[in-house]
C-alpha positions, -999 to +999 in steps of 0.1 A: -357-707+662-367-701+626-400-709+609-419-740+617-418-768+590-441-768+560-475-783+566-507-789+546-543-779+554-567-805+568-598-784+559-606-759+532-635-743+514-651-714+497-672-690+518-701-672+501-697-637+516-723-620+494-719-594+466-712-623+442-679-631+461-665-664+472-636-663+497-611-691+499-601-703+533-581-732+548-572-745+582-541-764+593-524-773+625-541-786+656-579-787+651-583-782+689-555-756+692-556-719+698-573-702+668-552-677+648-561-660+615-534-649+591-540-616+572-519-611+541-507-578+527-512-559+495-541-553+496-545-581+470-514-602+474-532-633+487-520-659+512-492-684+504-481-716+522-454-695+538-480-680+562-486-714+577-452-715+593-453-686+618-473-705+644-466-738+662-489-763+644-491-784+676-505-754+695-525-735+670-555-739+647-541-719+618-566-702+595-556-686+562-578-668+538-575-650+505-592-616+509-618-606+483-604-605+447-571-621+456-555-655+454-581-683+450-610-661+459-635-653+432-641-633+412-604-622+409-595-586+407-575-592+375-608-597+356-619-564+341-656-571+349-649-577+386-669-552+406-643-535+428-670-513+445-678-542+468-641-546+478-638-523+508-624-525+543-657-528+560-667-557+538-633-575+545-640-571+582-675-585+576-659-614+558-637-622+588-667-623+610-686-646+586-656-669+585-651-668+623-687-679+628-684-705+600-655-721+618-672-718+652-644-698+667-651-675+697-619-655+697-588-657+676-553-642+675-550-619+645-517-620+627-511-594+600-484-582+577-483-547+560-519-541+547-529-571+569-518-550+599-541-522+589-570-546+585-561-565+617-560-532+637-593-519+623-609-553+629-597-553+665-609-518+670-644-526+657-647-562+670-626-563+702-647-592+715-634-614+687-597-607+691-575-624+718-542-609+707-525-592+677-492-600+661-483-574+634-453-568+612-444-544+584-468-522+605-490-497+586-522-478+595-535-469+561-532-431+566-529-406+537-493-396+548-482-432+544-496-434+509-480-401+500-446-414+513-448-447+494-459-431+461-442-397+461-419-392+491-397-422+482-390-405+449-362-385+466-345-418+475-352-436+442-351-407+417-345-428+385-373-453+393-396-424+403-390-407+370-402-438+352-431-442+376-443-407+371-437-408+334-465-433+328-491-408+340-507-380+320-491-347+329-523-334+346-523-364+370-487-360+383-495-335+411-523-353+429-529-386+445-507-409+424-524-441+435-558-427+424-542-416+391-528-451+385-561-467+394-578-446+367-554-461+342-559-496+355-597-492+351-593-481+315-614-500+289-582-503+269-563-535+279-530-521+267-534-491+290-543-513+319-513-536+314-488-508+311-501-492+343-500-525+362-465-531+351-453-496+360-470-499+394-453-532+403-419-520+389-421-491+414-430-516+441-400-537+434-377-507+432-387-493+466-396-524+487-368-550+487-384-585+486-372-621+483-371-635+447-403-656+452-422-624+459-408-605+429-414-635+406-451-633+412-452-599+394-443-618+362-476-635+364-500-613+344-531-621+364-513-616+397-497-584+386-530-569+374-550-581+404-524-568+428-520-534+412-557-529+407-565-537+444-536-517+459-545-486+439-582-491+446-575-489+483-547-464+484-566-441+460-597-442+483-583-435+518-583-473+524-621-469+528-616-459+564-640-430+563-638-393+569-608-380+587-583-406+574-559-379+563-548-378+600-551-416+604-583-432+617-565-463+629-539-444+648-566-420+662-586-450+675-557-468+691-572-464+726-599-488+714-573-516+716-570-513+753-570-547+769-559-565+738-523-577+741-502-572+709-467-575+695-454-552+668-423-566+649-407-540+628-376-539+606-353-510+613-349-504+575-386-505+567-392-472+549-426-468+566-406-460+597-398-426+582-431-414+595-427-430+629-461-447+626-452-479+645-437-459+674-467-437+677-490-467+676-470-484+703-471-453+726-509-450+721-515-487+728-501-495+762-508-533+759-484-536+729-448-547+728-425-533+701-397-554+687-373-536+663-351-559+642-319-543+631-309-544+594-343-558+583-368-542+559-405-547+553-407-585+547-416-609+576-394-637+564-360-618+567-335-631+592-344-618+627-380-610+616-392-645+614-376-654+647-392-625+664-426-633+650-424-670+659-413-660+694-444-638+697-469-665+686-451-690+709-455-667+738-492-662+732-497-700+728-483-705+762-504-677+776 
C-alpha cells in the first residue's frame, strides 16, 4: 500500500525549551495509539503534513515537531539576530525529552529522514529507555566523510554545478571545509552576501539531490531558503555538534549502544550517501536492525517503493 490518507492534528502547541526558543509540535492519529515521533531532515527543513501519512492513524499517536529555528518554531533561523549558538544536537535531544514528558509518553517509536536519522540514532544511543523502535530512511550518521562527499566529492559527478558552487567562495576558502566556508558567508552582516550564499547553497542541493517539485519550490521562499542554508551549514561546518572524534563517525562508533532496540533502515539504491557504505556498516554493527534497499530510488522518502517500505515498517511495529 502507499501512504495513509491526509489527516489533521487534534492537538498542537508551542513548547518553551529554553534559550529563548519555542518549539512547535502537533499530534494527530489515535490519542490512545502507539506513540511515534517524526524527525525531519535538513537540519532546518521543518515538518510538513506529508510526515503524518507514514503511520496508520488508527494505530499510532503521531507526533510532529519543527526542530529549533525551523518551520513554525521561533525564533526562525532566517532572522539574522537569531542565536545559532543554542541550536546544537544535544539541545535538540533535550527538546525531544521535554516534549516526550510534556505529552506524558513513556516510550515512542522514532522515525527519521536524512538528518532526522542522525538525530534519531544519537537520541536512541543516549536515551535508549525512551525509544521503542527506529524507522530511518535516507540514512546518514553525520560524520565528516559524509559532509566531504556531499560538498566536495560529488563535484566529480556534477562538475558544472560544482564550479558554480565553488565559485561563490573566496579563493582562500575553497580548499577547506566548504560547509563552514559557506556558513561564514551566511553569517555576514551584509544581507546581499547572505542571500547570494543561501541561494548558491540551495542551488547545489537541488543539483545533487533529486527531489519532488514541492521540495524544490520551497527554496523559492526567501525565509525558508535562508533558514535552511544557515542551519545546514551551521551543523555541517561544526561536525554536527557530535563531539570530538566525529571525523571517524561518533554515531557509527556507538552503534553497539543500540543493542536491544529494533530498527528498520529503508535506503534507496541511488542515494549518493551509499557511496560511503554508511548504511551497510551501520546495519552490520546493529544486529537488531533490518535493511531494506529500494531499487531505482534516491534520497527522498516519498519515492515509489520507499513510501511502501516505510509504511510496511511502521505497520509491522504497530502490530508488534
